[in-house]
C-alpha positions, -999 to +999 in steps of 0.1 A: -407+526+669-376+538+651-383+550+616-421+553+620-435+580+597-469+594+590-477+611+556-511+627+548-524+619+514-555+631+495-583+609+484-572+614+448-540+596+458-560+564+464-560+542+433-596+536+422-611+552+452-641+565+433-649+530+419-652+513+453-686+503+469-685+529+496-719+518+510-705+483+517-675+498+534-698+521+554-720+493+566-690+475+580-676+506+596-710+515+613-712+479+626-679+485+643-683+522+654-708+512+681-678+495+698-655+525+697-652+545+729-623+568+719-634+605+717-616+608+684-645+591+666-671+615+680-706+613+666-695+611+629-715+579+624-747+598+631-740+624+605-735+604+574-745+618+540-737+598+509-713+569+518-684+583+498-690+619+511-691+605+546-655+592+544-642+622+526-658+646+551-647+631+584-614+614+575-580+620+561-559+593+544-526+588+562-498+565+550-481+550+580-447+534+573-420+518+593-395+509+566-408+473+561-425+463+528-463+458+528-474+422+533-510+411+528-521+376+539-555+361+543-574+343+570-607+326+574-631+309+598-629+271+596-661+251+595-656+216+609-677+185+617-678+178+654-699+169+684-706+182+719-700+147+732-671+123+728-676+093+705-656+069+683-660+093+654-652+125+674-624+119+700-602+150+697-611+175+724-614+213+721-604+226+755-617+256+774-591+278+791-577+260+822-566+278+854-530+268+846-527+274+808-490+281+807-479+249+823-480+226+793-467+224+757-487+212+728-470+178+730-476+174+767-513+182+763-516+157+735-495+129+749-499+132+787-535+145+786-532+166+818-564+184+809-586+154+804-613+147+829-613+183+843-646+193+826-627+215+801-639+197+769-664+220+751-666+199+719-649+171+700-634+168+665-625+139+644-590+150+633-560+165+652-552+186+621-587+201+622-579+212+658-545+225+648-559+248+620-588+258+643-561+270+667-541+288+640-573+307+629-585+314+665-622+308+659-645+285+639-679+270+634-686+234+642-714+215+625-730+192+650-744+158+640-780+172+641-770+198+615-770+228+640-740+250+643-718+258+673-693+287+672-661+287+692-637+316+698-604+324+713-602+322+751-564+321+758-531+305+750-504+285+768-479+314+764-455+294+742-440+309+710-459+303+678-439+283+652-451+281+615-451+245+605-452+256+569-419+273+574-405+242+591-415+221+560-398+247+538-366+247+559-365+209+558-371+209+520-402+188+524-422+214+505-413+243+482-423+277+495-447+281+466-464+248+474-472+256+511-509+259+517-532+246+544-542+217+520-506+207+513-498+208+550-528+187+558-518+161+531-482+160+543-493+153+579-518+126+568-492+109+547-464+109+572-478+092+603-458+098+634-436+123+615-468+142+608-478+143+644-443+154+654-446+182+629-477+196+647-457+195+680-431+218+665-456+246+672-457+246+710-483+273+711-517+259+721-550+279+719-580+274+742-615+282+733-649+293+746-683+288+730-696+320+713-734+324+716-739+361+711-732+359+673-757+340+651-740+312+631-748+329+598-729+360+608-691+364+607-671+357+638-663+382+664-632+404+659-610+420+685-635+449+691-664+425+698-682+432+664-689+405+638-664+407+609-673+407+572-657+387+544-638+410+520-643+441+541-625+433+575-588+431+581-566+422+611-539+448+618-512+456+643-532+477+669-500+494+681-498+512+647-532+511+631-562+521+654-588+493+657-620+505+641-603+527+615-613+524+579-583+512+559-578+516+521-559+486+507-542+483+474-529+449+462-531+429+430-568+426+421-581+444+451-586+482+457-611+484+485-619+502+517-620+479+547-622+482+585-595+473+610-616+450+631-592+423+642-556+414+654-533+384+650-501+373+667-483+373+633-497+407+622-469+431+632-459+463+615-473+495+599-477+479+565-491+445+575-527+432+572-546+399+572-577+400+550-607+380+563-622+358+535-652+342+553-661+308+566-655+273+552-632+254+528-635+278+498-627+308+520-597+288+534-585+281+499-587+317+489-571+330+521-542+305+516-533+319+482-527+355+495-491+366+501-490+400+483-473+433+484-490+467+478-499+493+504-525+502+530-536+537+539-554+544+571-583+568+572-580+587+604-605+612+619-596+648+608-584+660+642-563+628+648-547+631+614-538+667+619-521+658+653-499+630+640-491+639+604-455+650+600-447+632+632-416+609+630-405+586+659 
């Protein structure tokens, strides 16, 4: 990538580094390190001293930049009411990945129902907007009528380009940019009938799901490395530029914390780009929807890796 630079920093360069809860950061990193197979990570997780000393001994802070400004956003895991069986109350299907996923647009799946009756329905929701936001987030928990929880995760896509319906509403001057949140979009769709449904169809990308049974419902969802992610300590990054599993120091308004790069996202592209995981449920969604901040992120790379790449410009 043209203009990509790597600059080694010291831990003293990290604002409020000493004040962070390094034990909380280490717990998340150790949960992830079992899923790392790259030799760069070695056996460092087995040689931890104090949490802060661990990071300062085995890592070097590296600022990776590509000329674009830092953008932090937030994401969350929805929790929705649903059922394993279709009923009058729950009639919107969550589909498993078909053998021909790239054949249909979102509108064709909704209108023509080419996937119905093929045994692909893994659960049912009550509201098409619930399904839409579940697809945007890529995973979620479903509270079943008996009170038990079912977790679903990303299984695949139909290969169509993702379109932000929030940006569509802004471009059409239906909502001001400062007013666009998941709640305001939900309200707009509900209040606009067929226009609301047509807005959802503007995003032709359609996500398919699978039931996730290896993670207890009271743990965070699985990230890209197969480890459960943690609210306030896990971020999604561009894996082409930030190694998955790496500790990442983030600095934004109100937050100076060490997190772990545990996830990815189709909209998360660039060296200074991160999506912060806020947890599960409506409150987490509200908090995540408020985040659109600048700042910077600094990747902690293993000492040998940092030595190899620092000073490198591509």
